[in-house]
Backbone as CSV, one residue per row, in Angstrom:
resi,resn,N_x,N_y,N_z,CA_x,CA_y,CA_z,C_x,C_y,C_z
1,MET,121.707,94.570,103.458,122.817,95.432,103.053,122.593,95.892,101.625
2,ILE,122.650,97.195,101.403,122.369,97.757,100.083,123.660,97.949,99.299
3,ASN,123.674,97.474,98.084,124.804,97.675,97.181,124.413,98.767,96.185
4,ASN,125.129,99.862,96.192,124.813,100.976,95.290,125.710,101.021,94.062
5,ASN,126.478,99.975,93.836,127.345,99.912,92.662,126.532,99.355,91.487
6,PHE,126.034,100.250,90.632,125.123,99.821,89.569,125.786,98.862,88.594
7,GLU,127.056,99.114,88.256,127.761,98.227,87.330,127.816,96.803,87.895
8,GLU,128.094,96.691,89.163,128.171,95.386,89.813,126.805,94.707,89.845
9,ILE,125.775,95.482,90.157,124.414,94.941,90.186,124.017,94.424,88.810
10,LEU,124.264,95.237,87.791,123.860,94.903,86.426,124.592,93.674,85.898
11,MET,125.895,93.640,86.101,126.704,92.569,85.527,126.596,91.259,86.309
12,ASN,126.226,91.339,87.584,126.169,90.130,88.402,124.777,89.551,88.576
13,ARG,123.760,90.207,88.019,122.416,89.643,88.101,122.334,88.436,87.169
14,LYS,121.968,87.312,87.725,121.829,86.079,86.944,120.558,85.362,87.379
15,SER,120.020,84.569,86.491,118.804,83.817,86.813,119.146,82.590,87.646
16,VAL,118.506,82.486,88.801,118.779,81.408,89.751,117.604,80.434,89.769
17,LYS,117.922,79.155,89.716,116.876,78.124,89.684,116.599,77.506,91.053
18,VAL,117.630,77.441,91.896,117.476,76.822,93.218,117.976,77.798,94.276
19,PHE,117.130,78.047,95.278,117.439,79.027,96.317,117.681,78.357,97.663
20,ASP,118.261,79.117,98.568,118.453,78.671,99.946,117.099,78.723,100.650
21,GLU,116.580,77.566,101.011,115.235,77.485,101.593,115.134,78.128,102.970
22,GLN,116.260,78.367,103.618,116.242,78.954,104.958,116.076,80.468,104.927
23,VAL,116.250,81.065,103.767,116.202,82.530,103.658,114.769,83.019,103.504
24,LYS,114.373,83.929,104.373,113.078,84.592,104.279,113.307,86.093,104.145
25,ILE,112.369,86.775,103.539,112.489,88.224,103.346,111.446,88.925,104.203
26,PRO,111.865,89.808,105.101,110.902,90.544,105.925,109.943,91.352,105.051
27,LYS,108.705,91.440,105.476,107.692,92.186,104.716,108.117,93.633,104.499
28,THR,108.745,94.237,105.515,109.171,95.635,105.365,110.190,95.785,104.247
29,GLU,111.077,94.813,104.112,112.086,94.892,103.054,111.460,94.607,101.689
30,MET,110.547,93.643,101.640,109.858,93.369,100.373,109.089,94.606,99.920
31,ASP,108.390,95.255,100.852,107.657,96.486,100.519,108.598,97.567,100.005
32,GLU,109.768,97.661,100.622,110.746,98.668,100.196,111.230,98.390,98.776
33,MET,111.486,97.132,98.469,111.955,96.768,97.128,110.871,97.027,96.085
34,ILE,109.624,96.694,96.418,108.522,96.948,95.485,108.334,98.450,95.285
35,LYS,108.458,99.215,96.359,108.334,100.672,96.250,109.380,101.234,95.297
36,LYS,110.600,100.734,95.379,111.660,101.176,94.474,111.374,100.724,93.044
37,ALA,110.866,99.511,92.908,110.561,98.990,91.568,109.510,99.830,90.860
38,THR,108.583,100.398,91.640,107.501,101.186,91.034,107.942,102.597,90.639
39,LYS,109.229,102.859,90.724,109.783,104.080,90.136,109.960,103.919,88.623
40,ALA,109.676,102.725,88.134,109.748,102.468,86.687,108.770,103.379,85.947
41,PRO,109.070,103.695,84.689,108.142,104.522,83.907,106.933,103.721,83.447
42,SER,105.849,104.428,83.160,104.659,103.786,82.599,103.926,104.789,81.720
43,SER,103.119,104.260,80.821,102.368,105.113,79.890,101.485,106.080,80.670
44,VAL,101.641,107.366,80.372,100.920,108.459,81.044,100.843,108.263,82.560
45,ASN,101.856,107.610,83.099,102.006,107.404,84.547,100.815,106.690,85.194
46,MET,100.187,105.770,84.473,99.047,105.052,85.034,99.454,103.888,85.940
47,GLN,100.739,103.514,85.935,101.270,102.550,86.906,100.403,101.282,87.027
48,PRO,100.247,100.518,85.954,99.310,99.390,85.969,99.816,98.145,86.685
49,TRP,101.058,98.135,87.143,101.618,96.949,87.792,100.957,96.667,89.132
50,ARG,100.729,95.397,89.394,100.191,94.946,90.679,101.000,93.714,91.098
51,PHE,101.394,93.654,92.363,102.292,92.613,92.849,101.569,91.666,93.810
52,LEU,101.611,90.391,93.506,101.107,89.357,94.405,102.317,88.605,94.948
53,VAL,102.582,88.737,96.240,103.745,88.094,96.854,103.297,86.755,97.457
54,VAL,103.709,85.690,96.820,103.345,84.344,97.278,104.517,83.802,98.096
55,GLU,104.372,83.789,99.426,105.463,83.376,100.293,105.078,82.274,101.277
56,SER,103.789,82.089,101.512,103.358,81.071,102.470,103.355,79.685,101.821
57,ASP,103.398,78.658,102.653,103.327,77.289,102.129,102.014,77.067,101.391
58,GLU,100.934,77.633,101.940,99.616,77.474,101.302,99.584,78.131,99.930
59,GLY,100.163,79.333,99.859,100.202,80.047,98.582,101.037,79.309,97.558
60,LYS,102.174,78.774,97.978,103.042,78.049,97.048,102.403,76.737,96.596
61,ASP,101.607,76.133,97.477,100.894,74.919,97.089,99.893,75.205,95.973
62,LYS,99.258,76.378,96.041,98.330,76.787,94.976,99.071,77.060,93.669
63,LEU,100.251,77.647,93.807,101.001,78.057,92.621,101.682,76.894,91.912
64,ARG,102.109,75.900,92.672,102.940,74.820,92.125,102.372,74.169,90.864
65,PRO,101.096,73.781,90.832,100.601,73.119,89.616,100.436,74.054,88.421
66,LEU,100.633,75.341,88.638,100.406,76.323,87.568,101.693,76.816,86.918
67,ILE,102.843,76.300,87.376,104.100,76.877,86.876,104.960,75.896,86.094
68,ARG,104.365,74.832,85.612,104.989,73.928,84.653,106.357,73.425,85.100
69,PHE,107.425,73.948,84.494,108.764,73.414,84.728,109.568,74.248,85.729
70,ASN,108.895,75.015,86.537,109.601,75.928,87.440,109.282,75.655,88.911
71,THR,109.029,74.397,89.241,108.656,74.069,90.609,109.833,74.198,91.579
72,ARG,111.061,74.040,91.090,112.218,74.193,91.985,112.272,75.602,92.559
73,GLN,112.038,76.589,91.692,112.047,77.973,92.155,110.918,78.203,93.166
74,ASN,109.763,77.654,92.865,108.617,77.821,93.752,108.899,77.241,95.135
75,ASP,109.488,76.053,95.162,109.643,75.332,96.422,110.815,75.831,97.268
76,THR,111.785,76.497,96.648,112.975,76.901,97.407,113.099,78.409,97.609
77,SER,112.403,79.210,96.834,112.549,80.668,96.928,111.937,81.214,98.211
78,ALA,112.364,82.412,98.568,111.735,83.097,99.701,110.317,83.505,99.328
79,ALA,110.127,83.848,98.061,108.797,84.238,97.581,108.749,84.148,96.069
80,MET,107.547,83.965,95.572,107.271,84.045,94.138,106.410,85.293,93.960
81,VAL,106.944,86.278,93.270,106.232,87.538,93.095,105.542,87.516,91.735
82,VAL,104.233,87.407,91.755,103.448,87.368,90.521,103.060,88.807,90.169
83,ILE,103.464,89.230,88.994,103.197,90.611,88.575,102.058,90.603,87.564
84,PHE,101.015,91.336,87.905,99.840,91.480,87.044,99.800,92.884,86.454
85,GLY,99.085,93.017,85.350,98.808,94.324,84.775,97.329,94.634,84.935
86,ASP,97.022,95.821,85.433,95.641,96.245,85.672,95.053,96.842,84.394
87,MET,94.080,96.150,83.831,93.450,96.614,82.588,92.549,97.829,82.812
88,GLN,92.317,98.193,84.069,91.532,99.381,84.387,92.347,100.343,85.258
89,SER,93.614,100.468,84.933,94.491,101.308,85.745,94.069,102.774,85.751
90,GLN,93.265,103.170,84.779,92.814,104.570,84.730,91.921,104.939,85.915
91,THR,91.412,103.936,86.638,90.576,104.243,87.804,91.394,104.920,88.911
92,HIS,92.704,104.828,88.809,93.578,105.507,89.768,94.110,106.823,89.195
93,GLY,93.635,107.188,88.007,94.147,108.379,87.331,94.016,109.649,88.155
94,GLU,92.839,109.882,88.693,92.630,111.108,89.473,93.496,111.119,90.723
95,GLU,93.594,109.992,91.391,94.446,109.907,92.579,95.897,110.237,92.231
96,ILE,96.383,109.670,91.137,97.772,109.889,90.721,98.015,111.359,90.379
97,TYR,97.142,111.912,89.554,97.366,113.280,89.069,97.065,114.320,90.148
98,ASN,96.053,114.070,90.984,95.763,115.006,92.079,96.933,115.096,93.051
99,ASN,97.537,113.951,93.346,98.681,113.961,94.254,99.921,114.560,93.597
100,ALA,100.021,114.423,92.282,101.129,115.071,91.577,101.031,116.589,91.713
101,VAL,99.809,117.106,91.623,99.591,118.549,91.810,99.889,118.930,93.255
102,LYS,99.388,118.147,94.174,99.565,118.418,95.608,101.042,118.474,95.990
103,GLU,101.849,117.631,95.369,103.273,117.571,95.686,104.113,118.502,94.820
104,GLY,103.441,119.330,94.024,104.159,120.300,93.203,104.851,119.713,91.994
105,LEU,104.390,118.550,91.549,105.013,117.877,90.415,104.313,118.169,89.093
106,MET,103.136,118.784,89.175,102.344,119.029,87.976,101.422,120.217,88.228
107,PRO,101.322,121.156,87.262,100.362,122.262,87.413,98.923,121.757,87.306
108,GLU,98.005,122.442,87.959,96.595,122.066,87.955,96.042,121.978,86.537
109,GLU,96.404,122.944,85.693,95.855,122.959,84.336,96.343,121.772,83.509
110,VAL,97.569,121.348,83.752,98.096,120.177,83.042,97.362,118.924,83.515
111,LYS,97.117,118.836,84.819,96.372,117.700,85.365,95.007,117.587,84.690
112,ASN,94.274,118.705,84.635,92.931,118.695,84.043,92.973,118.288,82.581
113,GLU,93.948,118.825,81.871,94.078,118.511,80.443,94.386,117.030,80.243
114,MET,95.305,116.501,81.069,95.695,115.101,80.935,94.536,114.166,81.274
115,LEU,93.821,114.457,82.345,92.710,113.587,82.737,91.614,113.563,81.678
116,GLU,91.359,114.711,81.064,90.336,114.783,80.018,90.698,113.915,78.823
117,LYS,91.993,113.767,78.580,92.446,112.974,77.440,92.642,111.504,77.803
118,VAL,93.305,111.294,78.935,93.755,109.941,79.281,92.610,109.018,79.664
119,ILE,91.720,109.474,80.540,90.670,108.588,81.040,89.800,108.047,79.900
120,PRO,89.259,108.894,79.018,88.461,108.356,77.911,89.278,107.467,76.975
121,LEU,90.545,107.840,76.779,91.404,107.047,75.897,91.562,105.626,76.435
122,TYR,91.814,105.496,77.712,91.990,104.182,78.315,90.662,103.425,78.388
123,GLU,89.598,104.117,78.707,88.299,103.455,78.836,87.806,102.908,77.507
124,ASN,88.173,103.551,76.411,87.670,103.157,75.092,88.674,102.384,74.252
125,ALA,89.862,102.158,74.775,90.885,101.448,74.003,90.494,99.984,73.824
126,PRO,90.750,99.404,72.657,90.483,97.973,72.459,91.266,97.141,73.471
127,LYS,90.708,96.024,73.831,91.318,95.171,74.851,92.741,94.765,74.474
128,ALA,92.963,94.465,73.212,94.298,94.034,72.773,95.336,95.133,72.976
129,ILE,94.935,96.370,72.729,95.863,97.484,72.914,96.157,97.697,74.399
130,MET,95.127,97.649,75.232,95.338,97.809,76.667,96.200,96.674,77.209
131,ASN,96.003,95.486,76.695,96.798,94.341,77.117,98.280,94.590,76.843
132,ASP,98.579,95.133,75.650,99.969,95.448,75.311,100.523,96.527,76.229
133,ILE,99.744,97.561,76.482,100.202,98.676,77.318,100.553,98.194,78.724
134,VAL,99.636,97.464,79.342,99.879,97.073,80.736,100.994,96.037,80.844
135,LYS,101.170,95.215,79.820,102.241,94.220,79.881,103.610,94.867,79.675
136,ILE,103.690,95.831,78.778,104.960,96.544,78.589,105.331,97.295,79.865
137,ASP,104.378,98.052,80.397,104.648,98.836,81.606,105.017,97.936,82.786
138,SER,104.281,96.857,82.968,104.537,95.957,84.102,105.864,95.218,83.942
139,SER,106.272,94.977,82.706,107.571,94.339,82.472,108.718,95.263,82.864
140,LEU,108.533,96.563,82.647,109.551,97.519,83.082,109.699,97.479,84.600
141,ALA,108.579,97.405,85.301,108.620,97.321,86.763,109.241,96.006,87.215
142,ALA,108.976,94.933,86.489,109.534,93.625,86.836,111.056,93.631,86.727
143,MET,111.573,94.210,85.638,113.029,94.277,85.474,113.642,95.138,86.567
144,GLN,112.990,96.232,86.865,113.497,97.112,87.913,113.492,96.397,89.266
145,PHE,112.454,95.600,89.511,112.375,94.844,90.755,113.552,93.883,90.884
146,MET,113.926,93.238,89.788,115.041,92.292,89.840,116.361,92.992,90.145
147,LEU,116.563,94.173,89.573,117.788,94.922,89.855,117.799,95.441,91.287
148,VAL,116.651,95.907,91.755,116.546,96.359,93.147,116.840,95.197,94.091
149,ALA,116.282,94.022,93.785,116.512,92.844,94.612,118.006,92.526,94.698
150,LYS,118.698,92.631,93.570,120.139,92.364,93.565,120.867,93.362,94.448
151,SER,120.437,94.604,94.435,121.081,95.615,95.281,120.869,95.320,96.759
152,HIS,119.803,94.605,97.079,119.516,94.210,98.463,120.186,92.878,98.828
153,GLY,120.909,92.301,97.880,121.613,91.058,98.158,120.839,89.805,97.829
154,TYR,119.741,89.944,97.084,118.928,88.786,96.719,119.122,88.422,95.250
155,ASP,118.805,87.190,94.924,118.846,86.703,93.550,117.427,86.480,93.050
156,THR,117.268,86.457,91.733,115.937,86.337,91.141,115.954,85.425,89.923
157,ASN,114.761,85.075,89.502,114.580,84.330,88.266,113.238,84.725,87.653
158,PRO,113.263,85.389,86.495,111.991,85.718,85.836,111.405,84.477,85.182
159,ILE,110.107,84.284,85.363,109.439,83.088,84.851,108.243,83.493,83.998
160,GLY,108.267,83.057,82.755,107.151,83.344,81.853,106.314,82.116,81.557
161,GLY,106.818,80.938,81.953,106.103,79.690,81.685,105.181,79.319,82.823
162,PHE,103.921,79.730,82.720,102.931,79.380,83.743,101.545,79.394,83.109
163,GLU,100.566,78.878,83.827,99.206,78.796,83.303,98.530,80.162,83.458
164,SER,98.743,80.996,82.473,98.286,82.389,82.565,96.765,82.507,82.614
165,ASP,96.067,81.488,82.133,94.603,81.539,82.126,93.989,81.071,83.447
166,GLN,94.825,80.600,84.374,94.307,80.064,85.630,94.813,80.768,86.878
167,ILE,95.918,81.488,86.756,96.617,81.960,87.947,95.832,83.011,88.729
168,ALA,95.129,83.903,88.040,94.351,84.920,88.750,93.229,84.266,89.554
169,ASP,92.480,83.389,88.917,91.368,82.722,89.593,91.847,81.914,90.798
170,ALA,93.032,81.320,90.691,93.549,80.502,91.785,93.738,81.317,93.057
171,PHE,93.998,82.614,92.892,94.218,83.485,94.050,93.081,84.499,94.242
172,ASP,91.913,84.159,93.698,90.711,84.985,93.860,90.920,86.419,93.382
173,ILE,91.593,86.538,92.241,91.840,87.835,91.613,90.989,87.921,90.351
174,ASP,90.410,89.077,90.103,89.548,89.295,88.938,90.344,89.081,87.652
175,SER,90.105,87.968,86.972,90.888,87.611,85.785,90.541,88.446,84.558
176,GLU,89.409,89.129,84.591,89.065,90.020,83.488,89.827,91.340,83.598
177,ARG,90.025,91.783,84.821,90.696,93.072,85.035,92.220,92.942,85.104
178,TYR,92.704,91.881,85.735,94.138,91.757,85.977,94.737,90.635,85.130
179,VAL,95.685,90.988,84.271,96.319,89.997,83.403,97.714,89.667,83.944
180,PRO,98.037,88.384,84.058,99.371,88.012,84.555,100.435,88.341,83.516
181,VAL,101.537,88.885,83.991,102.612,89.310,83.101,103.854,88.440,83.280
182,LEU,104.280,88.272,84.515,105.543,87.592,84.796,105.552,87.155,86.262
183,ILE,106.282,86.089,86.541,106.545,85.701,87.927,108.031,85.873,88.184
184,VAL,108.377,86.499,89.287,109.779,86.638,89.670,110.023,85.858,90.951
185,ALA,110.817,84.789,90.856,111.245,84.061,92.045,112.358,84.865,92.697
186,ILE,112.321,84.989,94.019,113.323,85.789,94.724,113.791,85.078,95.987
187,GLY,115.066,85.191,96.268,115.667,84.588,97.451,117.173,84.739,97.352
188,LYS,117.901,83.798,97.934,119.358,83.791,97.807,119.792,82.469,97.208
189,ALA,120.650,82.558,96.211,121.075,81.360,95.487,121.691,80.331,96.420
190,LYS,121.318,79.074,96.232,121.908,77.996,97.027,123.299,77.677,96.515
191,ASN,123.462,77.738,95.201,124.752,77.514,94.553,125.023,78.670,93.602
192,PRO,126.275,78.945,93.288,126.581,80.037,92.356,125.870,79.841,91.016
193,ALA,125.270,80.903,90.520,124.572,80.822,89.231,125.585,80.915,88.091
194,HIS,125.309,80.202,87.001,126.217,80.257,85.850,125.879,81.457,84.980
195,GLY,126.875,81.927,84.255,126.660,83.049,83.340,126.018,82.573,82.059
196,SER,125.705,83.514,81.174,125.113,83.166,79.885,125.648,84.093,78.809
197,TYR,125.691,83.581,77.584,126.259,84.320,76.458,125.287,85.386,75.961
198,ARG,125.811,86.538,75.613,125.018,87.601,75.010,125.528,87.903,73.603
199,LEU,124.613,88.118,72.677,124.994,88.452,71.308,125.786,89.754,71.277
200,PRO,126.695,89.880,70.307,127.470,91.133,70.206,126.571,92.323,69.913
201,THR,127.014,93.474,70.345,126.246,94.699,70.146,125.915,94.931,68.680
202,GLU,126.889,94.665,67.804,126.669,94.906,66.365,125.599,93.989,65.783
203,THR,125.330,92.866,66.419,124.290,91.948,65.941,122.905,92.463,66.262
204,VAL,122.766,93.144,67.376,121.450,93.564,67.851,121.179,95.061,67.671
205,THR,122.125,95.763,67.028,121.989,97.219,66.908,122.171,97.664,65.463
206,LYS,121.353,98.642,65.063,121.501,99.247,63.748,121.437,100.760,63.885
207,TYR,122.380,101.460,63.292,122.377,102.915,63.275,121.958,103.397,61.890
208,VAL,121.112,104.400,61.835,120.690,104.922,60.529,120.851,106.449,60.514
């Protein structure tokens, strides 16, 4: 059931630690939620986010020793969605821009101009800069995924505490190309989640 009340989705999203173990998410629905999440913006539309959906017992067994203090989420969630950033996302540049032209979203001349600039820029960027780019972009997709999940009636928990130097290799993913950004546990809360305090707007905002 889809909830289209954005205010309700935004205000009621809370981090859940323990999920209902009986709840599973159909692959078609997970794909739909990820598709919506990838409407997030990204630098020059390179879309570096990559999603690893860990839902099987075997997959969770691999993940468990790598997530430190978050084993409850791993063991009870419908899935643990590991979000990676592709350090070579420019390899999809032509596909992205060619289809933008094909769908009438971009003129041919703009596509050519952008590809001439973007591809060399990404290929020659220092690793530290690319790391920042893909992590920022993938984090936007991660937040969007959590809101989309809430609209579908699911709860989530973003997890940053994991063995980032081991997780790609554990799932036979190229650790040089794909950097782990965040894990999102998803399912339905077993118990009501508690709220949390937010700093006042005047504390976190400055107008000049």
